[in-house]
C-alpha positions in Angstrom: 114.1 158.8 68.7 112.4 156.4 71.0 109.4 154.6 69.6 106.2 154.2 71.7 103.5 152.0 71.7 99.8 153.2 71.4 99.9 153.1 75.5 102.7 155.5 75.5 105.1 152.7 76.9 108.6 152.7 75.1 108.6 149.8 72.6 111.9 148.5 74.0 110.4 148.2 77.5 107.5 146.1 75.9 110.0 143.8 74.2 112.0 143.2 77.3 108.9 142.6 79.5 107.6 140.2 77.0 111.0 138.3 76.9 111.0 138.0 80.8 107.4 136.6 80.6 108.6 133.9 78.0 111.4 132.9 80.2 109.4 132.7 83.1 107.0 130.4 81.3 109.9 128.2 80.0 111.4 127.9 83.4 107.9 126.7 84.8 107.7 124.3 81.9 110.9 122.7 82.6 110.4 122.6 86.3 107.0 120.7 85.7 108.7 118.2 83.4 111.6 117.7 85.9 109.1 117.2 88.8 107.1 114.8 86.7 110.2 112.6 85.9 111.2 112.6 89.6 107.6 111.6 90.7 108.0 108.6 88.2 111.3 107.4 89.5 111.3 105.1 92.5 112.3 106.8 95.7 115.8 106.4 96.9 117.0 105.9 100.4 119.6 108.4 101.9 122.3 105.5 101.6 121.3 104.8 97.9 121.7 108.5 97.0 125.0 108.8 99.0 126.5 105.6 97.4 125.5 107.0 93.9 127.0 110.3 94.7 130.2 108.8 96.0 130.9 106.9 92.8 131.9 110.3 91.3 135.3 111.6 91.6 134.0 115.1 92.9 131.8 113.5 95.4 134.8 111.6 96.8 136.4 114.9 97.6 133.4 116.2 99.6 130.7 113.9 100.5 132.6 111.2 102.2 133.9 113.8 104.8 130.4 114.1 106.4 129.2 111.9 109.4 125.7 111.7 107.5 127.5 110.2 104.4 129.7 107.8 106.7 126.7 106.6 108.6 124.6 105.9 105.6 127.3 104.0 103.9 128.2 102.0 107.1 124.5 101.1 107.8 124.1 99.8 104.3 127.4 97.8 104.3 126.8 96.3 107.6 123.0 95.8 107.3 123.2 92.0 107.3 125.7 92.0 110.2 123.2 93.9 112.4 120.8 90.9 112.5 117.1 90.6 111.8 116.5 93.0 114.6 118.8 95.6 113.1 120.2 96.2 116.4 123.3 94.0 116.7 126.5 96.1 117.2 129.0 93.3 117.1 129.9 90.3 115.0 131.1 87.3 117.1 133.2 84.9 115.2 135.4 82.0 116.2 138.4 82.9 113.8 139.7 86.0 112.6 138.1 87.0 109.4 137.0 90.3 107.7 133.3 91.2 107.5 131.6 90.8 104.0 129.8 94.1 103.4 126.6 94.1 101.4 127.7 97.1 99.3 130.3 99.7 99.2 131.0 102.3 96.6 134.1 102.0 94.2 137.1 102.7 96.1 135.7 102.1 99.5 136.8 99.1 101.9 136.4 98.2 105.4 139.5 98.1 107.8 140.0 96.9 111.4 141.7 98.4 114.5 142.9 97.1 117.6 145.1 99.3 119.9 147.4 101.0 117.4 147.2 98.2 114.8 145.2 98.8 111.6 144.7 95.8 109.2 142.6 94.9 106.3 141.3 91.9 108.4 141.4 90.9 112.1 144.5 89.0 112.8 144.0 87.5 116.3 141.4 87.1 119.0 140.0 90.3 120.7 137.7 93.0 119.9 138.4 95.0 116.7 136.7 98.2 115.7 135.5 98.9 112.3 136.9 101.5 109.8 135.5 102.8 106.6 138.2 103.7 104.2 137.4 105.8 101.1 140.5 107.0 99.1 143.1 108.5 101.5 140.4 109.1 104.1 139.7 106.7 107.0 136.8 107.2 109.5 135.6 104.8 112.3 132.3 103.2 112.0 130.3 104.0 115.2 128.7 101.3 117.2 130.0 98.2 115.6 132.9 95.8 116.5 134.2 92.4 115.3 134.9 90.1 118.1 137.2 87.2 117.4 137.1 84.2 119.9 140.1 82.5 121.6 140.0 79.0 120.5 138.6 76.2 122.5 141.9 74.6 122.6 143.1 77.4 125.0 141.2 75.6 127.7 143.6 73.4 129.6 142.7 71.1 132.7 139.4 73.0 132.9 140.9 76.4 132.9 141.4 79.3 130.4 144.2 81.2 131.9 143.4 81.5 135.6 139.5 81.3 135.0 138.1 77.9 135.7 135.3 76.8 133.3 135.1 73.0 134.0 134.2 70.4 131.3 131.3 70.3 128.7 129.2 67.2 129.1 130.0 65.9 125.4 133.7 66.3 126.1 133.2 63.0 128.2 131.5 61.3 125.3 127.9 62.0 126.3 125.3 62.8 123.8 122.6 65.5 123.6 118.9 65.0 123.3 118.0 63.0 120.2 115.7 65.7 118.9 118.5 68.4 119.0 120.1 69.6 115.7 123.5 68.0 115.0 126.4 69.8 116.9 124.0 71.7 119.2 125.6 70.0 122.4 129.1 70.0 121.1 131.6 72.0 123.2 131.7 75.8 122.0 134.3 76.8 119.3 135.9 79.2 121.5 135.7 82.0 124.1 135.5 85.7 124.3 138.1 87.2 126.7 136.4 89.9 128.8 138.4 92.2 130.9 137.2 95.1 133.3 138.0 97.4 130.5 136.0 95.8 127.7 133.2 94.4 129.8 131.1 97.4 128.8 131.5 96.7 125.0 127.9 96.7 123.5 127.0 93.7 121.5 123.4 95.2 120.7 121.3 98.2 121.5 120.4 97.0 125.1 123.1 94.5 126.0 126.8 94.4 126.7 129.3 91.6 127.1 129.4 92.0 130.8 125.6 91.4 130.9 126.2 87.7 130.0 129.2 86.8 132.2 128.9 83.9 134.6 128.4 85.2 138.3 131.4 83.5 139.8 135.1 84.1 140.5 134.7 87.8 141.1 138.4 88.5 141.6 139.7 86.5 138.5 140.3 88.5 135.4 140.2 88.0 132.4 137.0 86.1 132.3 135.9 84.0 129.5 132.5 84.2 127.9 130.6 82.1 125.3 127.9 84.0 123.5 126.0 83.5 120.3 124.8 86.6 118.2 121.6 84.8 117.3 120.6 84.8 121.1 121.2 88.6 121.2 119.2 89.1 118.1 116.3 87.3 119.4 116.4 89.1 122.6 116.3 92.4 120.7 113.5 91.3 118.6 111.5 90.2 121.8 112.2 93.7 123.2 111.1 95.4 120.0 107.8 93.5 119.8 107.1 94.3 123.6 107.7 98.0 122.9 105.2 97.7 119.9 102.7 96.3 122.5 103.3 99.3 125.0 105.8 97.7 127.3 108.7 99.8 128.4 111.8 97.7 128.0 114.4 100.2 129.0 114.9 98.5 132.3 115.6 94.9 130.8 118.1 93.0 132.9 119.9 89.7 132.4 119.7 87.6 135.5 121.7 84.8 134.1 123.5 84.6 130.8 126.5 82.2 130.1 127.1 79.7 132.7 130.4 77.8 132.8 129.8 73.9 133.1 131.4 74.2 136.5 129.1 77.0 137.8 126.1 75.2 136.2 126.6 72.1 138.2 127.8 73.7 141.6 127.3 77.5 141.6 124.5 79.4 143.2 121.2 77.9 143.5 121.4 74.9 141.1 117.7 73.8 141.6 116.1 73.1 138.4 119.1 73.5 136.2 119.4 71.0 133.4 122.7 69.1 133.0 122.5 70.1 129.4 121.4 73.6 130.0 121.7 75.9 127.0 123.4 78.5 129.3 126.6 76.6 128.9 126.4 76.9 125.0 125.9 80.9 125.0 122.5 80.9 123.4 120.3 81.1 126.5 119.6 83.9 129.0 117.1 84.6 131.9 115.8 88.1 131.7 113.3 90.3 133.5 112.2 94.1 133.0 113.1 96.2 136.0 112.2 99.9 135.0 111.6 101.0 138.6 115.0 99.5 139.8 113.7 97.5 142.6 115.6 94.5 141.6 112.8 92.4 140.4 110.2 92.2 137.5 107.8 95.0 136.9 104.2 94.7 136.9 103.9 94.2 133.0 100.2 93.4 132.8 99.2 96.1 135.1 97.0 93.8 137.4 98.6 95.5 140.6 100.7 92.4 141.4 104.1 91.0 140.2 103.6 87.3 139.5 104.6 84.8 136.9 101.8 86.3 134.7 104.2 89.1 134.0 106.8 86.7 132.7 104.0 85.4 130.3 103.6 88.8 128.9 107.4 88.4 127.7 106.5 85.0 126.7 103.7 86.2 124.3 106.3 88.3 122.6 108.8 85.2 122.2 105.8 83.5 120.5 105.3 86.2 118.1 109.0 86.6 117.3 109.4 82.8 116.7 106.3 82.8 114.3 108.0 85.7 112.3 111.5 84.3 112.7 111.6 80.4 112.6 115.3 80.4 112.3 115.5 81.6 115.9 113.2 79.0 117.6 114.0 77.6 120.9 113.1 77.3 124.4 111.1 79.6 126.7 110.5 78.9 130.3 108.4 81.3 132.8 109.4 81.0 136.4 107.8 82.2 139.6 109.5 84.3 142.3 111.9 82.4 144.6 114.1 83.5 147.5 116.8 85.9 146.0 114.7 86.8 142.8 111.4 87.6 141.4 109.6 86.1 138.2 111.6 85.9 135.0 111.7 84.1 131.7 114.3 81.9 130.1 114.8 82.4 126.4 117.1 80.3 124.1 117.7 79.5 120.4 118.3 75.7 120.8 116.8 75.0 117.3 113.6 73.4 118.3 110.6 74.6 120.1 110.3 73.9 124.0 108.1 75.5 126.6 107.9 74.9 130.4 107.0 76.5 133.8 109.4 76.3 136.7 110.0 77.8 140.1 113.7 78.3 140.2 117.0 77.5 138.3 116.9 78.3 134.5 
């Protein structure tokens, strides 16, 4: 016989309904406690969550296969190598050596690939792509390479291979300026070999190896380049600062990057060039911004004209970057238009502050 309550509802139904309400209240209580703990805990970045997850055996079978996990782990491991700007896409080093990652989960390591060869460290000069290895899985790290230089001793009689570079001033026993940091004017440690096939290799978000090549010997390949990553990092910081101040920098152009000593002394328009130009040491470049692709500086200050004042818009960004990053202090010279080019700015990382105004050269 079914027992009923005073309302006529079966007693068993009342018990079930009461139990459901109790369970619902308990679930809500547990959820509230869990949410409170979560709000008290410091927030974790995506890479931190993934690194923690990848430390477990079960995660190693699943999470590492996703592009999101790979990207987060690689970004965290290579954070320092991407520079103060966070936009470097290559590490340039004088001798073959592996990267030192900031952090990797247990069982993970970086490997390096060139052609069909995969190694635990770069073995010889060239451009090596970076791989992330976790367990038995190996995945390429997007947008990052290790570039190992050919030693300076490869230069014989002023040439590296068929490419003529000339002689650096201090090779002849000359001395640099007394206020320059020690070794700032010593010959570079080596050269990056650039071919038609690898000239498009990105060294940062906005720049490639080919952007910094000397404008000479058009039919001679491979060419050889001196380039310091601190210059590229500074350029990217300047562009970020300009963007933050409303300047469109997508059309940035390198008018002159590395200049071999031979070209610095005799090639193109040599007016205004210093005998100890930082262009010969790979830490200087002349740039302008050309978003309308007319071959010259844009009207950055919007005064209806293209003048040296537009170069000064970039100079203001250089000043702000050097104030925030004194380790990148260097020279900055603004130049007026001259036959063959419009206004531009010279930027370098010579190690001490220098400012000037010029009419040509760089």
